[in-house]
SERO-4910 file (N, C-alpha, C, O; in steps of 0.05 Angstrom, whole numbers):
BEGIN
 pado doro    nc1    nc2    nc3   cac1   cac2   cac3    cc1    cc2    cc3    oc1    oc2    oc3
  Met    A    501   -486     38    503   -500     12    486   -485     -8    465   -473     -1
  Ser    A    494   -486    -33    477   -474    -54    452   -491    -58    451   -514    -49
  Asp    A    432   -479    -72    408   -494    -77    414   -519    -94    402   -540    -90
  Arg    A    432   -516   -114    438   -538   -131    452   -561   -116    447   -584   -121
  Glu    A    471   -554    -99    484   -575    -83    465   -588    -65    466   -613    -61
  Thr    A    446   -573    -53    426   -585    -35    408   -604    -51    403   -627    -41
  Ala    A    399   -596    -74    382   -614    -90    398   -639    -98    386   -661    -98
  Ser    A    423   -636   -104    439   -659   -112    441   -679    -89    438   -703    -92
  Ile    A    446   -669    -65    448   -686    -41    422   -700    -36    422   -723    -27
  Leu    A    400   -686    -41    373   -698    -36    364   -715    -59    344   -729    -58
  Arg    A    379   -715    -81    374   -731   -105    347   -724   -118    331   -741   -126
  Ile    A    343   -698   -119    319   -687   -133    327   -664   -151    349   -654   -149
  Arg    A    309   -657   -169    314   -634   -187    310   -608   -171    295   -607   -152
  Ile    A    324   -587   -180    323   -562   -165    294   -551   -166    286   -537   -147
  Glu    A    280   -556   -188    252   -547   -189    235   -560   -167    218   -546   -155
  Lys    A    240   -585   -162    225   -599   -140    233   -588   -113    216   -585    -95
  Leu    A    259   -581   -110    268   -570    -85    252   -545    -78    243   -541    -55
  Tyr    A    248   -527    -98    234   -502    -93    203   -507    -90    190   -491    -77
  Arg    A    193   -528   -103    165   -534    -98    160   -543    -69    140   -535    -57
  Ile    A    179   -558    -58    176   -566    -30    179   -542    -12    165   -539      8
  Cys    A    198   -524    -18    202   -499     -2    176   -483     -2    168   -472     18
  Lys    A    163   -481    -26    137   -466    -28    116   -479    -11    100   -466      3
  Phe    A    115   -506    -11     96   -520      6    101   -514     35     82   -509     50
  Phe    A    126   -514     44    133   -508     72    124   -480     78    112   -475    100
  Asp    A    129   -461     60    123   -433     65     92   -428     66     83   -412     82
  Asp    A     77   -442     49     49   -436     46     32   -449     68     10   -440     74
  Asn    A     42   -470     81     27   -485    101     40   -480    129     56   -495    138
  Val    A     32   -458    141     45   -449    166     35   -465    190     48   -464    211
  Asp    A     12   -479    187      1   -493    211      9   -522    213      2   -535    232
  Asp    A     24   -532    193     31   -560    195     58   -563    209     70   -543    217
  Glu    A     68   -587    211     93   -592    226    118   -586    209    140   -586    220
  Trp    A    114   -581    183    137   -578    166    143   -548    163    126   -532    156
  Asp    A    168   -541    169    175   -512    169    204   -509    162    221   -525    169
  Leu    A    210   -487    148    238   -479    143    241   -452    155    227   -433    148
  Ile    A    260   -449    173    264   -425    189    289   -410    178    311   -421    177
  Glu    A    285   -385    171    307   -369    162    328   -366    184    321   -360    207
  Gly    A    353   -369    177    374   -367    198    381   -393    211    402   -397    223
  Glu    A    362   -413    209    367   -439    221    369   -460    199    386   -478    200
  His    A    350   -459    180    350   -478    158    360   -467    132    370   -482    115
  Phe    A    358   -441    128    366   -429    103    372   -399    106    365   -388    127
  Glu    A    384   -387     86    387   -359     83    379   -351     55    381   -366     36
  Trp    A    369   -326     53    361   -316     26    385   -308     10    404   -296     21
  Val    A    386   -316    -15    405   -306    -34    393   -282    -49    405   -261    -52
  Arg    A    368   -287    -59    352   -265    -70    323   -269    -61    309   -286    -71
  Lys    A    315   -253    -42    289   -257    -30    267   -251    -50    245   -262    -49
  Asp    A    272   -232    -69    251   -224    -88    242   -247   -106    219   -248   -115
  Val    A    260   -267   -111    253   -290   -127    254   -316   -111    253   -338   -122
  Lys    A    256   -313    -84    256   -336    -66    279   -355    -69    277   -378    -63
  Lys    A    302   -344    -79    326   -361    -82    340   -363    -55    344   -343    -42
  Arg    A    348   -388    -48    360   -393    -22    386   -408    -23    393   -420    -44
  Gln    A    401   -407     -1    422   -426      4    415   -439     31    402   -427     48
  Phe    A    424   -464     35    414   -480     56    436   -488     76    459   -494     68
  Tyr    A    428   -489    102    445   -501    122    440   -531    122    420   -540    110
  Glu    A    458   -546    134    454   -575    135    427   -582    149    414   -601    141
  Ala    A    420   -567    170    395   -572    184    371   -569    165    352   -584    167
  Gly    A    372   -551    146    351   -547    127    349   -571    108    327   -580    102
  Ala    A    372   -581     99    373   -604     81    361   -628     95    347   -644     83
  Val    A    368   -631    121    357   -654    136    327   -652    139    313   -672    137
  Ala    A    317   -628    144    288   -624    146    274   -631    120    253   -644    120
  Leu    A    286   -623     98    275   -630     72    276   -660     67    258   -672     56
  Ala    A    298   -673     76    301   -702     72    280   -717     88    269   -737     79
  Lys    A    275   -708    113    254   -720    129    227   -718    116    211   -737    116
  Tyr    A    221   -695    104    195   -692     90    194   -711     66    173   -724     63
  Leu    A    215   -712     51    215   -730     27    211   -759     36    197   -774     23
  Gln    A    225   -766     58    224   -794     67    197   -801     78    187   -823     72
  Glu    A    185   -784     94    160   -791    108    135   -784     93    115   -798     96
  Val    A    135   -763     77    111   -754     64    111   -760     34     93   -774     24
  Glu    A    131   -750     20    131   -753     -9    132   -782    -18    119   -790    -37
  Thr    A    148   -798     -4    152   -826    -13    139   -846      6    142   -870      3
  Gln    A    125   -836     27    112   -854     47    131   -875     57    123   -898     61
  Gly    A    156   -867     62    175   -885     74    190   -902     54    207   -918     62
  Phe    A    184   -898     28    198   -914      8    228   -909      8    244   -928      5
  Leu    A    235   -884     12    264   -877     15    271   -877     44    278   -857     56
  Ala    A    270   -901     56    273   -903     85    301   -894     95    304   -885    118
  Ser    A    320   -896     78    348   -889     87    356   -861     78    380   -854     80
  Leu    A    338   -845     67    346   -820     56    360   -802     76    380   -790     69
  Val    A    349   -799    100    361   -781    120    389   -791    126    408   -775    128
  Asp    A    392   -817    130    419   -828    136    438   -823    112    461   -817    116
  Asp    A    427   -826     88    444   -821     64    453   -791     63    475   -785     55
  Val    A    434   -773     70    441   -745     70    462   -739     91    481   -724     86
  Leu    A    459   -750    115    479   -746    136    506   -757    127    527   -745    133
  Glu    A    506   -779    113    531   -791    103    543   -772     82    568   -769     81
  Ala    A    526   -760     65    536   -741     45    549   -717     58    569   -707     48
  Phe    A    537   -708     81    549   -686     95    577   -693    106    595   -676    105
  Thr    A    580   -718    115    606   -727    125    627   -725    103    649   -715    107
  His    A    620   -735     79    639   -734     57    643   -705     48    666   -698     40
  Arg    A    623   -689     49    625   -661     41    645   -646     60    662   -631     51
  Arg    A    641   -650     86    659   -637    105    688   -646    101    707   -630    103
  Lys    A    692   -672     95    719   -682     91    731   -670     66    755   -663     66
  Arg    A    715   -667     45    725   -654     21    732   -625     25    753   -616     15
  Ile    A    716   -611     41    723   -583     48    748   -582     64    765   -565     59
  Arg    A    751   -600     83    776   -600    100    801   -605     82    821   -592     86
  Arg    A    798   -624     63    821   -629     45    828   -604     30    852   -597     27
  His    A    808   -590     20    813   -565      5    826   -544     23    845   -531     15
  Leu    A    817   -542     48    828   -522     66    857   -528     74    873   -510     77
  Val    A    863   -554     78    891   -561     84    909   -553     60    930   -542     64
  Arg    A    900   -559     36    916   -553     12    918   -523      9    939   -512      0
  Arg    A    897   -508     15    898   -479     13    918   -468     34    933   -450     27
  Gln    A    918   -479     58    937   -470     78    965   -475     70    983   -458     74
  Val    A    970   -498     57    997   -504     47   1005   -483     26   1028   -474     26
  Ser    A    986   -477      8    993   -458    -13    999   -430     -2   1014   -415    -15
  Ile    A    987   -423     20    992   -397     33   1019   -397     48   1035   -379     45
  Glu    A   1024   -418     63   1049   -420     78   1073   -426     61   1096   -420     68
  Phe    A   1069   -439     38   1090   -447     20   1084   -435     -8   1081   -450    -27
  Ser    A   1083   -409     -9   1075   -395    -33   1099   -389    -51   1096   -380    -74
  Ser    A   1123   -393    -41   1147   -388    -57   1168   -408    -48   1168   -418    -25
  Leu    A   1186   -415    -67   1208   -433    -59   1226   -421    -38   1240   -436    -24
  Asn    A   1226   -395    -36   1241   -382    -15   1230   -385     13   1243   -379     33
  Asp    A   1205   -395     15   1192   -400     40   1202   -425     54   1195   -430     78
  Ala    A   1218   -441     40   1225   -468     51   1255   -473     47   1269   -461     31
  Ser    A   1264   -493     62   1290   -505     58   1285   -532     44   1271   -549     55
  Leu    A   1298   -536     21   1291   -559      4   1314   -579      3   1338   -571      1
  Thr    A   1307   -604      3   1325   -626     -4   1313   -640    -28   1290   -633    -35
  Pro    A   1327   -659    -40   1314   -673    -63   1287   -685    -57   1269   -686    -74
  Asp    A   1283   -694    -32   1258   -708    -25   1240   -693     -6   1216   -698     -4
  Leu    A   1251   -674      9   1237   -662     31   1234   -632     29   1251   -618     17
  Val    A   1213   -621     40   1208   -592     42   1206   -585     71   1188   -595     85
  Phe    A   1224   -569     81   1224   -561    109   1213   -533    112   1223   -514    100
  Leu    A   1191   -530    127   1178   -505    132   1183   -496    161   1185   -512    179
  Glu    A   1185   -469    165   1192   -459    191   1169   -464    211   1146   -466    204
  Arg    A   1177   -465    236   1159   -473    258   1132   -457    258   1111   -469    261
  Pro    A   1132   -430    256   1106   -416    256   1087   -425    234   1063   -425    238
  Lys    A   1098   -433    211   1081   -443    189   1069   -470    197   1046   -475    190
  Ile    A   1084   -487    211   1074   -513    219   1052   -509    240   1032   -523    239
  Ile    A   1055   -490    257   1035   -485    278   1009   -477    264    987   -486    272
  Arg    A   1011   -460    243    986   -452    229    974   -475    213    949   -478    212
  Ile    A    990   -491    201    980   -514    186    965   -534    204    944   -544    197
  Leu    A    976   -539    228    964   -557    247    942   -544    264    928   -558    279
  Arg    A    939   -518    261    919   -503    277    923   -508    306    904   -514    321
  Thr    A    947   -505    315    954   -509    343    968   -484    353    965   -463    341
  Asn    A    983   -486    375    999   -464    385   1026   -475    394   1030   -499    392
  Gly    A   1044   -458    403   1070   -467    410   1069   -488    433   1085   -507    432
  Lys    A   1052   -484    452   1049   -503    474   1040   -530    464   1050   -551    473
  Gly    A   1020   -530    446   1010   -555    435   1031   -569    419   1033   -594    420
  Leu    A   1046   -554    403   1067   -567    387   1089   -579    405   1098   -601    400
  Asn    A   1097   -564    425   1118   -574    443   1108   -600    458   1124   -618    462
  Ala    A   1083   -600    466   1072   -623    480   1072   -648    461   1078   -670    470
  Ser    A   1066   -644    436   1066   -666    417   1094   -676    413   1098   -701    412
  Ile    A   1113   -658    409   1141   -667    406   1150   -683    430   1163   -704    427
  Lys    A   1144   -673    454   1152   -687    478   1140   -715    480   1154   -734    488
  Arg    A   1114   -718    474   1101   -744    475   1115   -764    456   1120   -786    463
  Ile    A   1120   -754    431   1132   -772    412   1160   -781    420   1167   -804    418
  Gln    A   1177   -762    430   1204   -768    437   1207   -784    462   1226   -799    466
  Asn    A   1187   -782    481   1189   -796    506   1174   -822    507   1175   -836    527
  Asn    A   1160   -828    486   1144   -852    486   1149   -868    460   1136   -862    439
  Asp    A   1167   -887    461   1174   -902    437   1155   -926    433   1161   -943    416
  Ser    A   1134   -927    449   1115   -949    446   1091   -942    428   1073   -958    425
  Leu    A   1091   -917    418   1069   -910    401   1068   -927    376   1088   -929    361
  Glu    A   1046   -941    373   1045   -961    351   1048   -948    324   1034   -930    316
  Gly    A   1068   -959    309   1072   -950    282   1084   -922    279   1086   -912    257
  Gln    A   1093   -910    301   1104   -882    299   1132   -881    309   1137   -887    333
  Glu    A   1151   -874    292   1179   -872    300   1185   -845    313   1170   -826    310
  Gln    A   1206   -845    328   1214   -820    341   1224   -800    320   1233   -808    298
  Leu    A   1223   -774    327   1230   -753    308   1260   -751    305   1275   -751    325
  Lys    A   1270   -749    281   1298   -750    275   1306   -724    260   1293   -716    241
  Pro    A   1329   -712    268   1339   -689    253   1347   -696    225   1357   -718    220
  Gly    A   1341   -678    206   1348   -684    178   1326   -699    164   1325   -700    139
  Lys    A   1307   -711    179   1285   -725    167   1259   -712    174   1243   -704    157
  His    A   1254   -710    200   1229   -699    210   1231   -669    215   1212   -654    211
  Phe    A   1254   -660    224   1258   -632    230   1287   -625    225   1304   -642    221
  Asp    A   1293   -599    226   1320   -588    223   1321   -562    238   1301   -549    242
  Val    A   1345   -553    245   1350   -527    256   1368   -511    238   1390   -519    233
  Ile    A   1357   -489    227   1371   -473    208   1373   -444    219   1352   -432    223
  Glu    A   1397   -435    223   1402   -408    234   1386   -404    259   1373   -383    263
  Asn    A   1386   -424    277   1373   -424    303   1342   -424    301   1329   -419    321
  Asn    A   1332   -429    278   1303   -432    274   1295   -460    268   1309   -474    253
  Gln    A   1273   -469    280   1264   -497    277   1247   -499    252   1229   -484    247
  Tyr    A   1254   -519    236   1239   -525    211   1229   -554    213   1241   -571    225
  Trp    A   1206   -559    199   1194   -586    199   1188   -594    170   1179   -578    154
  Ser    A   1194   -619    164   1189   -630    137   1160   -641    137   1147   -643    157
  Gln    A   1151   -648    113   1124   -659    110   1123   -686    125   1101   -693    135
  Val    A   1145   -701    127   1145   -726    142   1142   -720    172   1128   -734    186
  Gly    A   1155   -698    181   1152   -691    209   1124   -681    216   1114   -687    237
  Ile    A   1111   -667    197   1084   -657    201   1065   -681    204   1047   -681    220
  Val    A   1070   -702    187   1053   -726    189   1055   -738    217   1034   -746    228
  Gly    A   1079   -739    228   1083   -750    255   1069   -734    276   1056   -745    294
  Leu    A   1071   -708    274   1058   -690    293   1028   -692    291   1014   -693    311
  Ala    A   1017   -692    266    988   -694    263    978   -721    273    956   -722    285
  Gln    A    993   -742    269    984   -769    279    983   -768    310    964   -778    321
  Asp    A   1003   -757    322   1003   -756    351    980   -739    362    967   -746    381
  Met    A    976   -716    349    954   -698    358    927   -711    355    909   -707    372
  Ser    A    923   -727    334    898   -741    330    894   -762    351    871   -766    361
  Gln    A    915   -776    359    913   -797    378    911   -787    407    902   -802    424
  Asn    A    920   -763    411    922   -753    439    906   -727    444    912   -712    462
  His    A    886   -722    427    870   -698    432    855   -701    458    844   -723    464
  Gly    A    853   -680    473    840   -682    500    810   -686    498    798   -682    477
  Lys    A    799   -695    520    770   -701    521    754   -675    516    731   -677    506
  Arg    A    765   -652    522    751   -627    518    753   -617    490    740   -598    482
  Ser    A    771   -629    474    775   -620    447    750   -626    430    737   -646    435
  Arg    A    744   -608    412    721   -613    394    728   -635    374    751   -640    368
  Ala    A    707   -648    365    710   -669    345    723   -657    320    738   -671    305
  Ser    A    717   -632    314    728   -619    290    758   -616    292    772   -616    272
  Arg    A    769   -614    317    798   -613    321    811   -638    311    831   -637    297
  Lys    A    801   -661    320    812   -687    311    808   -690    281    825   -700    267
  Ala    A    785   -682    271    779   -685    242    800   -669    226    809   -678    205
  Trp    A    808   -645    236    828   -629    222    855   -643    222    868   -645    201
  Thr    A    865   -652    245    891   -665    246    891   -691    231    911   -699    219
  Asp    A    868   -705    230    866   -729    214    870   -722    184    884   -736    170
  Thr    A    858   -700    175    860   -692    148    889   -683    141    899   -689    120
  Val    A    902   -668    159    930   -661    155    947   -686    153    964   -687    135
  Phe    A    942   -705    170    957   -731    169    954   -744    142    973   -755    131
  Glu    A    930   -743    131    924   -757    105    934   -741     81    942   -753     61
  Glu    A    933   -715     82    937   -699     58    963   -684     56    971   -677     34
  Ile    A    977   -680     78    999   -661     78   1022   -668     59   1033   -650     46
  Glu    A   1029   -693     58   1052   -701     41   1046   -695     11   1062   -683     -3
  Asp    A   1023   -704      2   1015   -698    -26   1012   -668    -31   1021   -658    -52
  Ala    A   1000   -654    -12    995   -625    -15   1022   -610    -18   1024   -593    -36
  Ile    A   1041   -617     -2   1067   -603     -3   1082   -611    -28   1095   -593    -41
  Gln    A   1082   -636    -36   1096   -645    -60   1084   -632    -85   1098   -623   -103
  Glu    A   1057   -630    -86   1044   -618   -109   1050   -588   -110   1055   -577   -132
  Gln    A   1051   -575    -87   1057   -546    -86   1086   -542    -95   1092   -522   -109
  Arg    A   1104   -559    -87   1132   -557    -96   1134   -559   -126   1148   -543   -139
  Lys    A   1121   -579   -138   1121   -582   -167   1110   -557   -181   1121   -548   -201
  Tyr    A   1089   -547   -170   1076   -523   -181   1096   -499   -181   1099   -485   -200
  Leu    A   1109   -495   -158   1127   -472   -155   1152   -476   -172   1162   -456   -184
  Glu    A   1162   -501   -175   1186   -505   -191   1181   -501   -221   1199   -496   -236
  Ser    A   1156   -503   -229   1149   -499   -257   1139   -470   -262   1131   -463   -284
  Ser    A   1140   -453   -241   1128   -427   -243   1142   -409   -263   1129   -394   -278
  Glu    A   1169   -410   -265   1183   -392   -283   1175   -397   -312   1172   -378   -327
  Ser    A   1172   -422   -319   1164   -429   -346   1135   -418   -352   1130   -408   -373
  Arg    A   1117   -422   -332   1090   -412   -335   1088   -382   -338   1074   -371   -354
  Ile    A   1104   -368   -321   1104   -339   -321   1115   -329   -348   1104   -310   -360
  Lys    A   1136   -341   -358   1148   -333   -383   1128   -336   -406   1125   -318   -423
  Lys    A   1113   -358   -406   1093   -363   -427   1070   -343   -425   1061   -333   -446
  Ala    A   1062   -337   -401   1041   -317   -397   1049   -289   -407   1034   -275   -419
  Met    A   1074   -282   -401   1084   -256   -409   1086   -254   -440   1080   -234   -452
  Glu    A   1095   -276   -452   1097   -277   -482   1069   -275   -494   1065   -261   -514
  Lys    A   1049   -288   -481   1022   -286   -492   1011   -258   -489    997   -248   -507
  Ala    A   1017   -245   -466   1007   -217   -462   1019   -199   -484   1004   -181   -494
  Lys    A   1044   -203   -491   1056   -186   -512   1043   -192   -539   1039   -173   -555
  Arg    A   1036   -217   -545   1023   -223   -570    996   -210   -572    988   -199   -593
  Ile    A    981   -211   -550    954   -198   -549    957   -168   -553    940   -156   -566
  Ala    A    978   -156   -541    981   -127   -544    989   -119   -572    985    -96   -580
  Asp    A    999   -137   -588   1006   -132   -616   1024   -108   -619   1018    -89   -634
  Asn    A   1047   -109   -605   1068    -88   -608   1058    -60   -600   1069    -40   -609
  Thr    A   1038    -59   -582   1027    -34   -574   1028    -31   -544   1021    -49   -529
  Cys    A   1036     -8   -535   1036     -1   -506   1007      1   -498    992     18   -509
  Gln    A    998    -14   -478    970    -14   -470    964     10   -452    940     14   -444
  Val    A    984     26   -446    979     51   -430    977     75   -449    957     89   -448
  Ser    A    997     79   -466    998    103   -483    987     98   -511    983    117   -526
  Leu    A    982     73   -518    973     65   -545    994     69   -566    988     68   -590
  Gln    A   1019     75   -558   1040     78   -577   1048     51   -589   1053     32   -574
  Lys    A   1050     49   -615   1056     24   -628   1085     23   -635   1097     42   -645
  Arg    A   1097      0   -630   1126     -4   -637   1128    -10   -667   1115    -28   -677
  Thr    A   1145      6   -680   1149      3   -709   1178      4   -715   1195      8   -697
  Ala    A   1185      0   -741   1213      2   -749   1225     29   -744   1248     32   -738
  Ser    A   1208     50   -746   1218     77   -741   1218     84   -711   1232    103   -703
  Arg    A   1203     69   -695   1202     74   -666   1206     47   -651   1187     37   -640
  Pro    A   1230     37   -652   1235      9   -641   1240      8   -611   1261     -1   -602
  Phe    A   1221     18   -595   1225     18   -566   1219    -11   -555   1206    -27   -569
  Asp    A   1228    -16   -531   1223    -42   -518   1196    -41   -504   1188    -21   -493
  Leu    A   1182    -64   -506   1157    -68   -491   1163    -85   -467   1175   -107   -469
  His    A   1154    -76   -443   1157    -91   -419   1130   -102   -410   1109    -90   -416
  Val    A   1130   -124   -395   1105   -134   -383   1106   -128   -353   1124   -138   -339
  His    A   1087   -113   -344   1086   -105   -316   1066   -122   -301   1044   -127   -310
  His    A   1074   -132   -277   1056   -146   -259   1042   -126   -241   1055   -112   -225
  Leu    A   1016   -123   -245   1000   -104   -229   1003   -109   -199   1010    -91   -184
  Phe    A    997   -134   -191   1004   -143   -164   1032   -156   -168   1034   -175   -183
  Asp    A   1052   -147   -154   1079   -156   -160   1083   -185   -153   1068   -197   -137
  Arg    A   1103   -197   -165   1108   -226   -163   1115   -234   -134   1108   -256   -126
  Ser    A   1129   -218   -119   1138   -226    -93   1115   -227    -73   1114   -245    -56
  Ser    A   1096   -208    -75   1074   -208    -55   1051   -226    -64   1036   -236    -47
  Arg    A   1047   -229    -90   1025   -245   -101   1035   -265   -122   1029   -262   -145
  Pro    A   1050   -285   -113   1060   -305   -133   1038   -320   -146   1041   -331   -167
  Asp    A   1014   -321   -133    991   -335   -145    981   -322   -170    966   -334   -186
  Leu    A    988   -296   -174    978   -281   -197   1000   -277   -218    996   -263   -238
  Ala    A   1023   -288   -214   1046   -282   -231   1042   -291   -260   1054   -279   -278
  Asp    A   1025   -312   -264   1021   -321   -291    992   -317   -300    982   -331   -318
  Val    A    978   -299   -286    950   -293   -293    949   -270   -312    958   -248   -306
  Leu    A    937   -274   -336    937   -253   -356    925   -227   -347    935   -205   -354
  Asp    A    904   -228   -331    891   -204   -321    909   -187   -304    905   -163   -301
  Asn    A    930   -199   -293    949   -185   -276    973   -174   -291    991   -162   -279
  Leu    A    973   -177   -318    995   -169   -334    987   -145   -352    966   -146   -365
  Leu    A   1004   -125   -353    999   -102   -370   1024    -96   -387   1045    -92   -376
  Val    A   1020    -95   -413   1043    -89   -431   1046    -59   -434   1027    -45   -441
  Met    A   1071    -50   -430   1075    -21   -431   1103    -14   -442   1121    -30   -442
  His    A   1105     11   -451   1130     22   -461   1151     19   -438   1145     24   -415
  Cys    A   1175     11   -445   1196      7   -425   1200     32   -407   1206     30   -384
  Glu    A   1198     56   -419   1203     80   -404   1181     85   -383   1187     94   -361
  Ile    A   1156     78   -390   1135     80   -370   1139     61   -348   1135     67   -324
  His    A   1147     36   -355   1152     15   -335   1174     23   -316   1171     21   -291
  Arg    A   1196     32   -327   1219     40   -310   1212     65   -293   1219     67   -270
  Gly    A   1197     83   -305   1188    107   -291   1171    101   -267   1174    113   -246
  Phe    A   1153     82   -271   1135     74   -248   1152     63   -225   1147     71   -202
  His    A   1170     45   -231   1185     32   -209   1205     52   -196   1211     49   -172
  Arg    A   1215     71   -211   1231     92   -198   1214    109   -180   1222    116   -158
  Trp    A   1190    116   -189   1171    132   -173   1161    117   -149   1158    129   -127
  His    A   1154     91   -152   1142     76   -131   1163     65   -111   1156     61    -87
  Gly    A   1187     60   -120   1207     49   -102   1206     18   -102   1194      6   -120
  Ser    A   1219      7    -82   1222    -22    -82   1200    -37    -67   1201    -61    -64
  Glu    A   1180    -22    -57   1158    -35    -42   1140    -51    -61   1141    -47    -85
  Ser    A   1125    -69    -50   1105    -85    -66   1086    -65    -79   1078    -45    -67
  Cys    A   1078    -72   -103   1059    -55   -117   1033    -69   -123   1031    -93   -123
  Glu    A   1012    -52   -127    985    -62   -134    974    -44   -156    985    -23   -162
  Pro    A    952    -52   -168    940    -36   -190    935     -7   -181    939     11   -197
  Lys    A    926     -3   -157    920     24   -147    945     42   -148    942     66   -152
  Asp    A    968     30   -145    993     46   -146    998     56   -175   1007     78   -179
  Leu    A    992     39   -194    996     47   -222    976     69   -230    983     88   -244
  Ile    A    952     67   -220    932     88   -225    943    115   -215    941    135   -229
  Glu    A    953    115   -190    963    140   -179    987    151   -195    989    175   -200
  Tyr    A   1004    133   -204   1027    141   -220   1018    154   -246   1029    175   -254
  Leu    A    999    141   -260    990    151   -286    979    179   -284    984    196   -301
  Phe    A    964    184   -263    952    211   -259    973    232   -251    971    255   -260
  His    A    992    224   -235   1011    244   -224   1036    247   -240   1049    268   -239
  Ala    A   1044    227   -256   1070    229   -269   1070    225   -299   1089    231   -313
  Glu    A   1047    216   -310   1047    210   -339   1024    225   -352   1013    216   -373
  Gly    A   1016    248   -341    993    263   -352    996    271   -381    976    273   -395
  Asp    A   1021    276   -390   1025    284   -418   1019    262   -438   1017    268   -462
  Lys    A   1016    238   -429   1010    215   -447    980    215   -454    972    200   -472
  Phe    A    964    232   -441    935    229   -444    923    257   -451    906    267   -437
  Glu    A    932    267   -473    922    293   -482    902    291   -505    886    309   -509
  Thr    A    904    270   -521    885    267   -543    859    253   -533    860    240   -512
  Lys    A    838    256   -547    812    244   -539    814    214   -538    804    201   -520
  Gln    A    829    203   -557    832    173   -557    847    164   -533    839    144   -520
  Asn    A    868    178   -526    884    170   -502    869    175   -476    873    160   -457
  Ile    A    853    195   -475    837    200   -451    816    178   -447    812    168   -425
  Arg    A    803    170   -470    784    147   -468    799    122   -459    788    106   -444
  Asn    A    823    118   -470    838     94   -462    845     95   -433    844     74   -419
  Leu    A    853    118   -422    859    121   -394    835    115   -377    837    101   -357
  Asp    A    812    125   -385    787    120   -369    782     90   -368    775     79   -347
  Ala    A    784     77   -391    779     48   -393    799     32   -377    793     13   -363
  Leu    A    825     41   -378    846     28   -364    842     30   -334    846     11   -319
  Val    A    835     54   -324    830     58   -296    807     40   -286    810     28   -264
  Ile    A    786     38   -301    764     21   -293    773     -8   -291    766    -22   -272
  Lys    A    789    -17   -311    800    -44   -310    818    -48   -286    815    -69   -272
  Leu    A    835    -30   -280    853    -32   -257    838    -33   -231    845    -48   -213
  Glu    A    818    -16   -229    802    -16   -204    787    -42   -200    785    -52   -178
  Arg    A    777    -54   -222    764    -80   -219    783   -102   -211    777   -119   -194
  Ile    A    807   -102   -223    828   -121   -216    836   -118   -187    839   -138   -172
  Gln    A    839    -93   -178    846    -88   -150    824    -99   -132    830   -113   -112
  Ser    A    799    -93   -138    777   -101   -121    775   -132   -120    770   -143    -98
  Phe    A    778   -145   -143    774   -174   -144    797   -189   -130    792   -207   -114
  Phe    A    821   -182   -137    844   -198   -128    855   -191   -101    869   -207    -89
  Glu    A    849   -167    -91    862   -160    -65    853   -178    -42    868   -181    -23
  Ser    A    829   -189    -44    820   -207    -23    815   -235    -33    803   -252    -19
  His    A    824   -241    -57    819   -267    -69    846   -280    -75    860   -273    -94
  Tyr    A    853   -299    -58    879   -313    -61    874   -340    -73    861   -357    -61
  His    A    885   -344    -97    880   -369   -112    898   -391   -102    923   -387   -100
  Met    A    886   -414    -96    903   -437    -89    908   -453   -114    890   -462   -128
  Pro    A    933   -457   -120    940   -473   -144    928   -501   -143    932   -516   -162
***
C-alpha cells in the first residue's frame, strides 16, 4: 500500500505516519520495529519514503493502540483488519472487471443476443481462474444434482451455447458456475480461491453488461476522438508539417499508432492518434502490410521510406520531436492495458 493509503487506513495524517516510522527506526532496542521486506519496502530510501505491507500497517496500528492512545483506540487493530478485508474485496472487483475487459475487448469476441453475451470456453476458464477439468466438474455437479438450493440446471440458449462446435457461456451461465465453485471448493483450496469465485458470482453480470455498453458506443467515441485530433492539427500534417490549403487540398487521415484491432482500448485515446497526409498514411500501410502496427513501426517507416520529407532544419527538428513522442507512447502503452 502507498504511504497515503496506509495513513488513511490508520486514520492519521501522513506526517504522523512518518514520525512513528522514525521512532521505530531510532529505537532499535525496544519491542517496536519495522522490518524491510516484511513490513515495508523503500520507494525512495534517500528521503525515507516507503510503501507498506499489511503486516506493517498492523504493527503501526498496535503501536497506536497500545502506546500512543494507551488503549483509547481499543478497536483500532480490528478496524484496520476490517479495512484490509474491504480493500481486498475492492481489488478483486477491479481484477474481475479487468479480466472481463481483456477477454471481451471487442464485440467480435462474443456471440450476442439482446440480453446475453456468450463468451468462448477458454475465456470462461480464465475469468473463473480454473482449468478444463475444474470447469467440467462444476458442469457435472450442477447437471447431476438438482437439489442445489436456489440453483437451476444449465440450459442451452440461456446458460451456454454451442457455436461451430465450440462451447460458449453467457454471463448467466458464469454466475451458475461461480456459485457452484464457491459452494464446492475443496478443503485444500485456498481461501483466496473461494473469495475469487464469490467476487465473480457477485460482479460478472454487471461487468459484462457495462463492457458491452462501452463497446457498442465505441464507434461514436472513436469518431469524436478522430475529429478532435484533426481540429488540434489545424489542417496540418503532423509528420511533414505540410498545411492543407485551397491551393493544396490534400486529404488528412488519422492514423492509430497502436492499431484498433490489437489495442481497442486505445482507439479513442488522443495520444494514440496522429494526423497525417493521406499519401503518407497509405504509404505506411502498403509498406507495413496487414499486420498489427505499433508506434515503433511508424518510426521505422519514416526513416526508411519518407526521408525526403525531412530535409529542412524545421522538418528535421519535427522528426526528432516526433520520434521521441512515438518512443514514449510505445514504452508507456505497450505494457499498459487500460480497463474501461
